[in-house]
Backbone bond lengths (Angstrom), bond angles and torsions (degrees), N, CA, C in turn:
res aa  C-N    CA-C-N  psi(-1)  N-CA   C-N-CA  omega(-1)  CA-C   N-CA-C  phi
1 X - - - 1.502 - - 1.481 110.89 -
2 X 1.354 115.73 139.60 1.443 121.00 -179.14 1.493 112.55 -77.02
3 X 1.356 113.79 122.51 1.463 120.28 177.36 1.469 112.58 -72.80
4 X 1.322 115.84 138.83 1.503 122.18 176.17 1.553 109.77 -104.41
5 X 1.412 113.94 154.95 1.470 116.60 178.33 1.506 108.97 -57.31
6 X 1.313 116.71 144.19 1.448 125.05 174.83 1.545 111.48 -59.16
7 X 1.261 122.96 123.59 1.389 128.18 -175.23 1.590 115.33 -64.77
8 X 1.323 114.74 -10.57 1.492 118.60 178.10 1.526 114.05 -112.95
9 X 1.308 118.70 24.90 1.451 119.83 159.29 1.577 105.93 -52.02
10 X 1.323 116.30 137.89 1.506 111.60 176.18 1.467 110.76 -52.71
11 X 1.355 115.48 116.75 1.461 125.02 -179.27 1.513 114.08 51.52
12 X 1.377 116.75 24.13 1.412 122.73 -176.31 1.434 112.14 45.28
13 X 1.397 123.10 57.92 1.451 127.82 -174.43 1.523 111.85 -74.50
14 X 1.302 119.38 67.23 1.452 123.84 -172.69 1.526 106.88 -95.70
15 X 1.330 115.37 88.75 1.444 116.91 179.50 1.590 109.33 -95.35
16 X 1.318 115.53 -15.34 1.449 116.76 179.44 1.562 108.19 -100.37
17 X 1.377 114.85 158.65 1.433 118.56 -174.47 1.545 110.90 -55.90
18 X 1.289 113.64 145.17 1.485 118.27 -179.17 1.523 112.47 -54.06
19 X 1.328 117.48 -39.28 1.462 122.20 -177.99 1.484 109.67 -57.65
20 X 1.377 118.26 -40.20 1.448 124.39 176.95 1.489 110.60 -62.24
21 X 1.267 118.86 -41.24 1.476 124.83 -177.13 1.544 110.14 -67.11
22 X 1.331 114.25 -41.25 1.426 118.78 -179.06 1.547 110.08 -64.57
23 X 1.232 119.08 -35.13 1.514 123.16 -179.46 1.462 112.81 -77.17
24 X 1.348 114.84 -15.68 1.534 114.10 -178.63 1.446 115.18 -118.18
25 X 1.391 119.65 3.38 1.457 118.06 -179.43 1.446 113.06 -63.99
26 X 1.313 118.11 -30.33 1.466 123.44 -176.37 1.566 112.11 -75.84
27 X 1.383 118.19 -9.98 1.430 119.79 -171.97 1.459 111.81 -100.64
28 X 1.287 125.45 -0.69 1.464 125.11 172.27 1.503 112.41 -149.82
29 X 1.269 114.82 161.46 1.444 122.65 -178.45 1.524 107.52 -80.69
30 X 1.376 118.58 128.87 1.366 121.56 179.15 1.512 111.01 -87.47
31 X 1.343 122.02 123.85 1.492 122.10 -178.55 1.459 111.78 -74.40
32 X 1.313 113.96 158.19 1.513 118.88 170.04 1.537 110.60 65.26
33 X 1.298 117.29 35.90 1.466 120.39 -173.59 1.537 110.22 -66.71
34 X 1.356 110.95 143.97 1.453 117.52 -178.70 1.536 112.84 -65.39
35 X 1.300 123.77 151.22 1.506 123.28 174.21 1.498 110.00 -55.54
36 X 1.303 116.74 156.39 1.493 121.33 174.59 1.524 106.16 -67.72
37 X 1.317 117.76 156.26 1.454 121.64 177.22 1.513 109.92 -50.26
38 X 1.371 115.62 143.22 1.515 118.13 -173.97 1.470 105.05 -131.28
39 X 1.363 115.70 154.23 1.465 122.06 -178.23 1.577 104.08 -92.02
40 X 1.277 118.18 126.35 1.418 126.23 176.73 1.474 110.38 -95.48
41 X 1.347 117.44 166.39 1.465 121.07 174.70 1.536 109.38 -52.62
42 X 1.277 115.34 156.56 1.507 125.39 179.80 1.544 111.82 64.81
43 X 1.367 115.17 23.57 1.427 115.80 171.97 1.587 113.88 75.63
44 X 1.296 118.78 32.14 1.413 119.98 -179.78 1.526 113.93 -115.78
45 X 1.312 112.14 137.07 1.550 120.24 -176.91 1.519 107.03 -106.15
46 X 1.316 117.16 131.40 1.528 122.47 174.46 1.459 109.95 -108.37
47 X 1.330 117.25 137.46 1.499 120.20 178.30 1.506 107.64 -158.83
48 X 1.352 116.88 166.83 1.447 119.03 170.04 1.449 111.70 -100.21
49 X 1.340 115.70 146.49 1.423 119.58 177.06 1.540 110.82 -62.05
50 X 1.291 114.62 131.86 1.500 122.76 -179.75 1.534 111.03 -115.54
51 X 1.296 119.42 -13.55 1.445 121.63 -175.81 1.554 108.05 -138.22
52 X 1.396 114.08 155.63 1.425 117.35 178.24 1.534 112.13 -54.96
53 X 1.334 117.45 -41.05 1.365 117.53 -175.11 1.653 115.69 -63.54
54 X 1.329 110.25 -22.38 1.484 118.23 174.94 1.480 110.42 -71.69
55 X 1.368 115.78 -42.90 1.440 122.90 179.10 1.572 108.23 -62.99
56 X 1.344 115.62 -38.26 1.501 119.10 178.07 1.549 109.97 -60.23
57 X 1.284 114.44 -41.45 1.512 117.53 177.57 1.543 112.93 -57.19
58 X 1.329 114.70 -45.14 1.435 118.23 175.34 1.520 113.01 -65.38
59 X 1.291 120.31 -38.10 1.452 124.76 176.31 1.528 112.77 -63.84
60 X 1.295 114.60 -37.63 1.520 119.10 174.59 1.549 111.68 -64.28
61 X 1.354 116.67 -43.52 1.380 119.50 176.51 1.490 111.64 -61.89
62 X 1.337 117.46 -44.61 1.474 121.25 174.63 1.487 113.44 -53.16
63 X 1.322 114.80 -43.72 1.487 121.38 -175.05 1.554 105.20 -62.11
64 X 1.313 114.22 -48.95 1.435 121.05 -172.91 1.573 111.69 -60.69
65 X 1.251 112.67 -39.71 1.546 120.64 -178.98 1.506 108.03 -77.65
66 X 1.407 119.85 -54.87 1.481 120.91 -168.86 1.492 111.01 -76.99
67 X 1.371 116.84 -41.65 1.466 118.11 -173.77 1.545 112.77 -90.56
68 X 1.331 116.22 -51.80 1.454 118.63 -174.77 1.520 112.95 -79.13
69 X 1.308 117.44 -28.53 1.416 116.80 179.15 1.575 116.33 -96.37
70 X 1.357 112.36 -38.82 1.493 117.93 -175.69 1.484 111.03 -98.91
71 X 1.459 118.42 -14.91 1.439 115.56 178.78 1.404 116.50 88.24
72 X 1.307 121.19 13.70 1.485 125.09 -179.30 1.578 109.11 -65.05
73 X 1.351 119.21 140.30 1.390 123.55 173.31 1.564 111.66 -94.61
74 X 1.260 113.32 98.29 1.441 118.72 -168.57 1.513 105.89 -100.27
75 X 1.402 115.43 139.44 1.449 123.49 165.86 1.499 108.25 -96.48
76 X 1.267 116.39 114.94 1.532 118.75 -177.06 1.431 113.60 -135.96
77 X 1.320 118.58 152.06 1.410 126.70 -173.75 1.541 109.79 -87.92
78 X 1.323 119.78 -11.32 1.428 127.24 -173.97 1.570 108.60 -135.02
79 X 1.279 119.50 122.36 1.451 118.39 -176.35 1.553 110.95 -58.94
80 X 1.339 113.01 139.00 1.498 118.77 175.07 1.529 112.04 67.02
81 X 1.202 120.88 25.65 1.450 130.00 177.31 1.604 110.54 -130.70
82 X 1.288 118.28 130.93 1.455 118.97 170.89 1.510 107.82 -90.43
83 X 1.332 117.44 110.94 1.470 124.47 -177.34 1.458 109.23 -129.87
84 X 1.312 117.56 135.83 1.536 122.18 173.36 1.543 107.44 -137.36
85 X 1.333 115.60 176.98 1.480 122.14 -172.96 1.531 110.34 -69.11
86 X 1.342 117.96 -19.31 1.456 123.08 -175.74 1.539 111.65 -78.86
87 X 1.323 118.32 -22.44 1.488 120.38 -169.45 1.509 109.90 -60.62
88 X 1.343 118.24 -42.17 1.440 118.21 -176.11 1.543 116.04 -63.77
89 X 1.347 113.71 -17.00 1.483 118.94 -175.65 1.547 107.58 -102.37
90 X 1.343 119.00 -5.15 1.575 118.50 -172.53 1.496 108.45 -101.37
91 X 1.371 109.60 159.32 1.442 122.07 165.43 1.463 108.00 -91.87
92 X 1.392 117.96 134.29 1.449 122.72 -173.71 1.527 111.01 -112.40
93 X 1.293 117.91 114.05 1.490 123.09 179.28 1.503 107.43 -93.87
94 X 1.390 112.66 138.49 1.496 119.56 -172.54 1.537 109.35 -128.03
95 X 1.251 115.62 138.02 1.489 120.60 166.06 1.528 109.86 -114.42
96 X 1.361 115.93 126.31 1.400 119.72 -177.93 1.580 112.27 -114.04
97 X 1.289 117.10 155.41 1.454 120.68 170.75 1.532 100.67 -78.70
98 X 1.264 112.32 127.25 1.531 119.00 -174.97 1.476 114.20 -61.51
99 X 1.324 117.51 -35.84 1.531 121.08 179.26 1.480 112.34 -77.05
100 X 1.300 119.35 -48.62 1.475 124.39 -174.15 1.435 116.03 -89.87
101 X 1.365 116.50 -17.32 1.497 126.44 -176.04 1.512 113.08 61.49
102 X 1.249 118.02 14.91 1.462 121.62 175.64 1.466 111.30 -71.99
103 X 1.312 119.61 137.72 1.517 124.13 178.26 1.551 106.28 -73.16
104 X 1.317 121.95 115.42 1.450 125.62 -177.11 1.493 113.20 -111.79
105 X 1.324 116.28 -4.96 1.501 120.33 178.56 1.505 108.73 -158.26
106 X 1.312 117.83 149.89 1.420 121.39 175.97 1.537 111.82 -156.34
107 X 1.276 112.09 155.57 1.482 125.64 167.69 1.474 111.75 -135.00
108 X 1.303 119.64 154.96 1.499 118.45 168.17 1.516 104.48 -124.66
109 X 1.416 112.28 149.65 1.437 122.30 -176.99 1.461 110.53 -126.52
110 X 1.326 118.53 128.91 1.455 123.84 171.08 1.438 113.27 -108.34
111 X 1.346 116.93 112.65 1.441 118.66 -172.31 1.571 110.05 -83.53
112 X 1.328 118.91 170.46 1.455 120.09 -174.77 1.508 114.00 -60.13
113 X 1.323 118.02 -39.00 1.468 119.08 -175.43 1.489 106.21 -74.89
114 X 1.347 119.79 -40.05 1.489 119.32 -178.36 1.552 107.29 -68.81
115 X 1.328 121.53 -34.71 1.451 119.98 175.56 1.579 110.26 -59.59
116 X 1.325 117.90 -38.16 1.441 123.17 174.75 1.528 111.37 -60.69
117 X 1.306 114.79 -38.47 1.562 120.04 -177.36 1.515 107.46 -65.86
118 X 1.359 115.34 -51.42 1.496 119.73 -176.33 1.479 114.64 -76.06
119 X 1.335 118.25 -16.70 1.421 124.30 175.69 1.547 117.79 99.06
120 X 1.326 113.34 -4.17 1.508 118.36 -178.62 1.457 107.60 179.13
121 X 1.362 113.78 174.31 1.447 118.56 169.24 1.548 106.10 -101.26
122 X 1.378 117.06 170.59 1.412 120.40 174.83 1.558 109.77 -62.81
123 X 1.307 117.32 -39.10 1.449 123.01 -179.85 1.536 111.23 -60.01
124 X 1.357 117.72 -32.23 1.403 117.69 178.66 1.521 112.90 -65.50
125 X 1.303 120.45 -20.93 1.433 123.81 175.03 1.512 113.37 -71.45
126 X 1.364 114.25 -27.46 1.483 115.75 -177.70 1.568 111.42 -105.69
127 X 1.323 117.79 -16.11 1.479 119.96 -176.13 1.531 110.92 -136.87
128 X 1.318 114.51 153.74 1.463 119.23 169.65 1.532 105.28 -90.24
129 X 1.368 114.68 110.66 1.458 121.55 -170.82 1.579 107.09 -101.47
130 X 1.304 119.46 28.53 1.505 117.64 -176.31 1.490 108.68 -58.11
131 X 1.293 119.94 -36.02 1.551 117.78 -171.94 1.496 108.57 -74.36
132 X 1.289 120.68 -5.36 1.459 120.75 179.43 1.473 114.99 -101.47
133 X 1.336 116.80 8.30 1.451 123.54 -179.72 1.467 112.54 -57.07
134 X 1.256 121.56 -32.31 1.412 124.39 -178.40 1.547 111.53 -73.45
135 X 1.338 119.91 -15.48 1.416 125.82 -177.55 1.568 114.06 -97.09
136 X 1.253 115.63 -19.04 1.486 121.37 -166.10 1.504 112.98 -59.09
137 X 1.282 121.79 -34.11 1.490 121.64 -174.89 1.529 110.03 -61.61
138 X 1.349 118.53 -25.48 1.451 118.48 -176.42 1.523 109.67 -131.62
139 X 1.414 115.17 33.11 1.376 120.26 -178.89 1.460 114.78 -115.03
140 X 1.321 118.40 129.51 1.512 124.29 178.11 1.506 110.21 -101.85
141 X 1.271 120.12 139.57 1.450 124.11 170.43 1.520 110.37 -98.05
142 X 1.386 112.59 127.03 1.443 119.40 175.63 1.573 108.10 -101.92
143 X 1.318 112.20 143.92 1.516 115.50 -177.27 1.493 110.33 -158.18
144 X 1.328 111.17 171.40 1.489 121.11 172.97 1.491 111.70 53.93
145 X 1.328 117.75 34.70 1.433 117.32 177.89 1.530 114.90 -73.06
146 X 1.177 121.85 128.02 1.427 126.79 178.21 1.522 113.65 -152.07
147 X 1.372 115.55 155.55 1.380 122.97 179.07 1.428 109.14 -136.10
148 X 1.371 119.92 135.71 1.465 126.61 175.99 1.596 107.00 -50.23
149 X 1.354 115.06 142.71 1.429 118.26 -179.35 1.533 113.31 -61.77
150 X 1.228 120.36 -26.48 1.450 123.95 -175.43 1.492 111.75 -83.84
151 X 1.378 117.44 -2.89 1.476 121.60 -175.79 1.526 114.04 -125.40
152 X 1.299 118.21 22.11 1.425 120.10 -174.37 1.552 109.56 -93.30
153 X 1.319 112.50 68.37 1.462 120.52 -178.84 1.540 108.41 -120.20
154 X 1.360 119.26 9.58 1.400 117.15 175.67 1.527 115.26 101.47
155 X 1.369 117.94 -33.13 1.368 122.42 -177.13 1.501 111.45 -66.99
156 X 1.204 120.35 -37.14 1.495 123.39 -177.90 1.500 108.01 -69.61
157 X 1.277 124.22 -44.29 1.484 125.05 -179.77 1.537 108.60 -66.52
158 X 1.343 118.14 -39.61 1.467 118.67 179.64 1.536 109.47 -63.99
159 X 1.355 116.06 -39.23 1.523 122.49 -179.75 1.518 106.99 -62.60
160 X 1.325 119.57 -43.50 1.436 125.15 -179.71 1.556 111.29 -61.57
161 X 1.343 112.74 -49.47 1.477 118.55 -177.41 1.463 108.05 -63.56
162 X 1.329 120.27 -42.63 1.489 120.18 -178.35 1.553 111.36 -57.40
163 X 1.378 116.01 -44.22 1.435 121.06 175.26 1.504 113.16 -64.22
164 X 1.338 119.86 -37.18 1.458 122.48 179.36 1.511 108.41 -61.83
165 X 1.298 114.45 -46.57 1.557 119.77 -174.78 1.502 107.41 -60.37
166 X 1.337 118.57 -41.02 1.405 120.14 -176.75 1.653 109.93 -69.41
167 X 1.344 114.53 -33.39 1.384 118.92 176.72 1.510 111.57 -65.48
168 X 1.336 115.76 -44.11 1.421 118.56 178.11 1.444 116.82 -59.06
169 X 1.390 115.34 -44.56 1.385 121.06 -179.33 1.595 114.32 -66.36
170 X 1.397 113.65 -43.67 1.439 116.13 -178.87 1.526 112.25 -64.89
171 X 1.343 117.49 -27.96 1.474 122.25 -174.39 1.499 111.73 -105.31
172 X 1.380 116.99 10.40 1.407 119.57 174.75 1.544 116.64 54.43
173 X 1.339 112.70 39.50 1.497 121.40 178.73 1.583 105.67 -102.89
174 X 1.303 115.33 150.57 1.443 118.00 -176.07 1.466 118.46 -130.51
175 X 1.456 115.70 -4.32 1.482 114.52 174.90 1.462 110.86 -137.51
176 X 1.329 116.16 152.47 1.553 124.07 -179.08 1.495 106.38 -129.80
177 X 1.353 115.67 128.87 1.469 122.62 171.06 1.482 113.68 -117.04
178 X 1.301 116.22 162.30 1.517 118.36 174.16 1.440 108.12 178.19
179 X 1.355 111.43 170.67 1.502 120.19 177.19 1.537 108.48 -104.47
180 X 1.329 116.53 119.87 1.419 121.85 179.72 1.514 109.52 -99.78
181 X 1.344 114.28 121.75 1.457 119.30 -168.07 1.494 113.48 -92.40
182 X 1.378 113.68 139.56 1.441 121.73 173.72 1.581 107.16 -114.76
183 X 1.260 119.28 117.62 1.499 118.69 -178.63 1.519 109.81 -60.06
184 X 1.362 115.78 144.68 1.493 120.56 177.75 1.534 109.38 -81.16
185 X 1.296 116.19 -12.66 1.479 117.67 -179.40 1.452 109.72 -86.87
186 X 1.362 117.35 118.12 1.528 120.32 -179.21 1.515 107.37 -134.13
187 X 1.322 115.14 125.85 1.535 122.53 178.47 1.521 108.30 54.30
188 X 1.318 118.52 36.31 1.426 122.35 173.35 1.548 111.91 83.56
189 X 1.256 117.54 2.76 1.439 119.38 -179.01 1.610 108.36 -119.84
190 X 1.319 113.15 133.84 1.450 120.04 178.71 1.517 106.84 -80.78
191 X 1.305 113.77 113.00 1.519 118.51 -172.35 1.542 105.43 -161.27
192 X 1.312 113.15 153.69 1.529 118.57 176.56 1.497 111.37 -94.27
193 X 1.417 116.82 4.01 1.461 117.56 -172.53 1.484 111.72 -62.92
194 X 1.368 119.79 -39.52 1.449 121.65 178.05 1.549 113.53 -58.11
195 X 1.319 114.17 -47.52 1.489 123.37 177.71 1.577 110.07 -56.59
196 X 1.369 109.66 -52.28 1.459 113.11 179.16 1.493 115.45 -55.36
197 X 1.328 113.13 -41.12 1.515 120.02 -178.49 1.523 109.45 -67.30
198 X 1.343 118.09 -42.01 1.392 120.53 -178.05 1.515 108.27 -65.79
199 X 1.389 121.31 -41.71 1.486 121.27 175.17 1.463 110.30 -59.36
200 X 1.341 117.16 -42.03 1.515 119.34 -173.46 1.502 104.72 -62.74
201 X 1.341 121.49 -38.91 1.511 124.68 -175.84 1.573 108.08 -68.90
202 X 1.357 114.91 -48.32 1.441 115.99 -169.77 1.477 116.84 -81.06
203 X 1.321 116.92 -21.01 1.456 117.80 176.62 1.515 112.64 -64.86
204 X 1.308 113.52 -27.79 1.465 118.39 -176.62 1.573 110.92 -75.95
205 X 1.377 115.47 -21.77 1.431 116.53 -171.96 1.541 111.82 -122.23
206 X 1.240 118.49 -22.69 1.577 120.24 -168.79 1.532 113.10 -133.43
207 X 1.292 116.26 20.71 1.543 119.17 -178.47 1.486 105.55 -79.01
208 X 1.360 115.72 136.16 1.469 125.61 175.78 1.548 109.50 -66.98
209 X 1.308 114.91 154.17 1.452 117.66 176.42 1.586 110.79 -62.18
210 X 1.341 115.51 158.69 1.460 120.42 -167.37 1.476 112.42 -56.37
211 X 1.361 118.58 -35.93 1.407 121.31 -179.02 1.504 117.54 -63.31
212 X 1.316 117.65 -10.45 1.489 124.25 179.05 1.549 110.68 -115.47
213 X 1.299 119.06 0.00 1.416 117.70 -177.82 1.525 112.92 -78.86
214 X 1.383 112.97 147.20 1.468 121.07 -174.40 1.534 110.00 -126.62
215 X 1.348 115.03 171.01 1.484 118.58 -173.08 1.541 109.76 -125.37
216 X 1.326 121.69 131.82 1.379 121.13 174.11 1.477 117.69 -62.86
217 X 1.303 117.55 144.30 1.550 118.83 175.43 1.484 111.11 -80.66
218 X 1.310 114.80 -36.60 1.524 120.27 172.65 1.534 108.26 -121.42
219 X 1.203 118.80 92.54 1.475 124.43 -168.64 1.472 109.21 -75.37
220 X 1.318 116.69 142.38 1.456 123.76 166.69 1.498 104.50 -73.21
221 X 1.390 116.65 127.58 1.463 119.05 -175.84 1.606 112.90 -72.59
222 X 1.270 117.07 67.57 1.473 122.25 -168.30 1.595 109.85 -57.21
223 X 1.306 113.60 -39.45 1.482 118.45 -174.91 1.597 110.87 -65.35
224 X 1.314 114.35 -18.80 1.438 116.57 -176.72 1.566 108.53 -100.31
225 X 1.325 116.47 6.82 1.473 121.26 -173.31 1.523 107.98 -115.71
226 X 1.346 114.03 162.86 1.438 120.77 173.45 1.542 112.21 -73.21
227 X 1.228 120.51 117.15 1.451 127.08 -174.60 1.512 111.78 -102.22
228 X 1.314 116.40 6.00 1.469 119.83 -167.01 1.491 112.64 -104.04
229 X 1.297 119.97 -0.54 1.486 123.75 -175.74 1.508 109.18 -64.70
230 X 1.337 117.61 140.04 1.494 125.42 175.48 1.494 105.97 -90.40
231 X 1.342 115.09 79.95 1.448 120.65 -176.98 1.614 108.95 -127.06
232 X 1.335 116.38 136.76 1.428 118.45 -174.50 1.571 109.45 -86.37
233 X 1.288 121.26 148.37 1.412 123.06 176.19 1.594 109.72 -59.80
234 X 1.280 116.59 158.11 1.501 119.08 171.64 1.491 110.98 -57.01
235 X 1.348 115.03 160.30 1.468 119.17 -174.29 1.519 110.79 -64.57
236 X 1.289 117.42 -40.36 1.420 120.10 -178.76 1.559 113.55 -60.98
237 X 1.307 119.23 -37.19 1.443 125.84 -177.96 1.549 103.83 -73.04
238 X 1.310 117.05 -45.70 1.538 116.49 178.56 1.554 110.52 -62.09
239 X 1.293 118.50 -33.40 1.420 118.37 176.91 1.572 113.46 -67.99
240 X 1.329 114.76 -42.65 1.478 119.69 173.28 1.466 113.15 -54.97
241 X 1.331 116.88 -45.60 1.425 125.43 -177.22 1.546 111.65 -64.15
242 X 1.294 112.57 -38.65 1.559 116.14 174.08 1.473 115.49 -66.06
243 X 1.366 114.91 -31.46 1.467 118.24 176.00 1.572 109.07 -69.07
244 X 1.286 116.87 -28.56 1.471 117.75 -175.81 1.474 113.90 123.25
245 X 1.305 119.80 12.99 1.502 123.66 179.49 1.475 110.59 -68.95
246 X 1.347 118.48 160.36 1.396 128.62 176.39 1.551 111.07 -120.10
247 X 1.321 114.98 147.24 1.503 121.25 171.26 1.537 105.44 -86.32
248 X 1.365 115.42 130.21 1.471 120.29 -175.17 1.492 109.58 -91.79
249 X 1.258 123.79 -9.33 1.431 122.92 -176.73 1.477 113.21 164.85
250 X 1.305 114.34 -172.22 1.481 124.49 -178.07 1.554 111.51 -68.14
251 X 1.251 117.52 149.96 1.497 118.30 -179.03 1.508 119.79 -68.92
252 X 1.303 119.22 149.08 1.415 125.46 176.84 1.545 103.89 -100.63
253 X 1.354 116.36 158.08 1.402 121.71 177.78 1.509 106.33 -101.88
254 X 1.329 118.45 130.40 1.437 121.02 175.31 1.465 108.26 -110.83
255 X 1.344 118.93 104.03 1.470 121.72 -173.05 1.568 114.36 -65.18
256 X 1.356 114.69 -36.45 1.481 117.67 -178.84 1.511 112.76 -65.88
257 X 1.347 118.05 -40.71 1.457 121.59 176.49 1.511 112.60 -89.70
258 X 1.336 116.20 -7.48 1.481 122.94 -174.71 1.564 110.66 47.28
259 X 1.394 114.78 53.96 1.429 119.74 177.95 1.510 106.18 -133.03
260 X 1.312 111.49 161.80 1.466 121.64 169.50 1.551 105.46 -100.10
261 X 1.340 115.91 124.29 1.480 119.81 -170.54 1.539 106.00 -109.83
262 X 1.328 114.00 123.89 1.497 119.23 175.01 1.483 109.09 -95.41
263 X 1.337 122.42 130.49 1.414 125.75 173.27 1.524 112.92 -73.86
264 X 1.371 117.98 127.87 1.482 121.13 -172.32 1.461 107.85 -128.88
265 X 1.360 115.11 145.18 1.459 121.45 176.16 1.556 107.70 -129.66
266 X 1.342 112.67 129.58 1.480 115.70 176.13 1.584 105.47 -123.29
267 X 1.298 117.56 117.26 1.415 121.77 176.56 1.549 109.40 -103.94
268 X 1.356 115.33 138.25 1.399 120.08 -177.96 1.554 111.44 -56.70
269 X 1.367 117.09 -37.84 1.446 119.07 177.74 1.548 114.94 -62.64
270 X 1.325 112.81 -20.20 1.504 115.70 178.17 1.538 116.35 -95.92
271 X 1.333 113.78 -0.63 1.442 118.23 -177.68 1.505 111.42 -61.35
272 X 1.358 114.22 130.71 1.497 118.13 -175.48 1.486 110.60 -55.52
273 X 1.329 124.80 141.92 1.399 126.71 -177.47 1.503 116.27 -47.20
274 X 1.324 115.77 -50.14 1.521 121.06 -177.44 1.498 110.40 -60.65
275 X 1.334 114.29 -36.30 1.507 114.07 -177.19 1.556 110.73 -79.97
276 X 1.353 116.16 -26.76 1.371 119.12 173.01 1.422 113.48 -63.27
277 X 1.349 117.77 -41.09 1.474 124.72 174.36 1.528 112.30 -65.23
278 X 1.262 113.26 -37.56 1.507 119.52 -174.26 1.570 106.99 -73.52
279 X 1.266 118.32 -49.68 1.448 122.09 -172.02 1.521 112.79 -88.18
280 X 1.306 119.70 -32.90 1.451 123.51 -170.82 1.533 114.68 -119.75
281 X 1.372 117.91 -4.51 1.389 120.88 177.56 1.486 110.94 67.08
282 X 1.321 121.69 21.01 1.490 122.44 -178.26 1.494 109.88 -116.92
């Protein structure tokens, strides 16, 4: 099996080719090593992908959720896998069912140094992030979050967030960004009205200050849509907001995934006190 770089290199400072790292990992002790996989409540095990085959398991789950369940039109190099150019630069966090060992939840993380290597974050493709330039040196991008439909009871997300908090602390990172998706399908109708309505609700209560606001490259035309629907945000967005996250601006339209994507920022300093105690013991 192909060994992957350790996810807890300080900021994943991989300036050398990955092939070189793979040949040298066995010759020195890696500092700041991640904890061994641990069993979470409800029989869940959390770990970082160490081999290509573990990343493939995450990519198969992503394909099942995004393509088969949500109808995304994915361009992929391997059938029934969700793969893009950022995957080789990311750290992949996995939640498994302890008994079956099936991957039932995943996140991928792009660290600041790896973002420099690939040339951007995924979010840069959807938004002009110029106003975040002062945060980038200690900013991680979260993406491709998904949970198997049989495990959407909250435990998987809590396990992922606990591991993410540990990663941020160990690597002295203080900000997380990402695109939180709102499906365009609402009540059986493909429309942007639900996304426009959610944006209209949240900008009044959770909009970031002007110095951190960003602009979509392909904007959802919210002014031409019905913004009056009484529709709740997706569970993941509600979870982010409870943690203390902010909305950075109006949604972009992602044609491939057929979603409206809200740019979101979570700073460790803004983490709600009860979650700080839960995830970080502080």
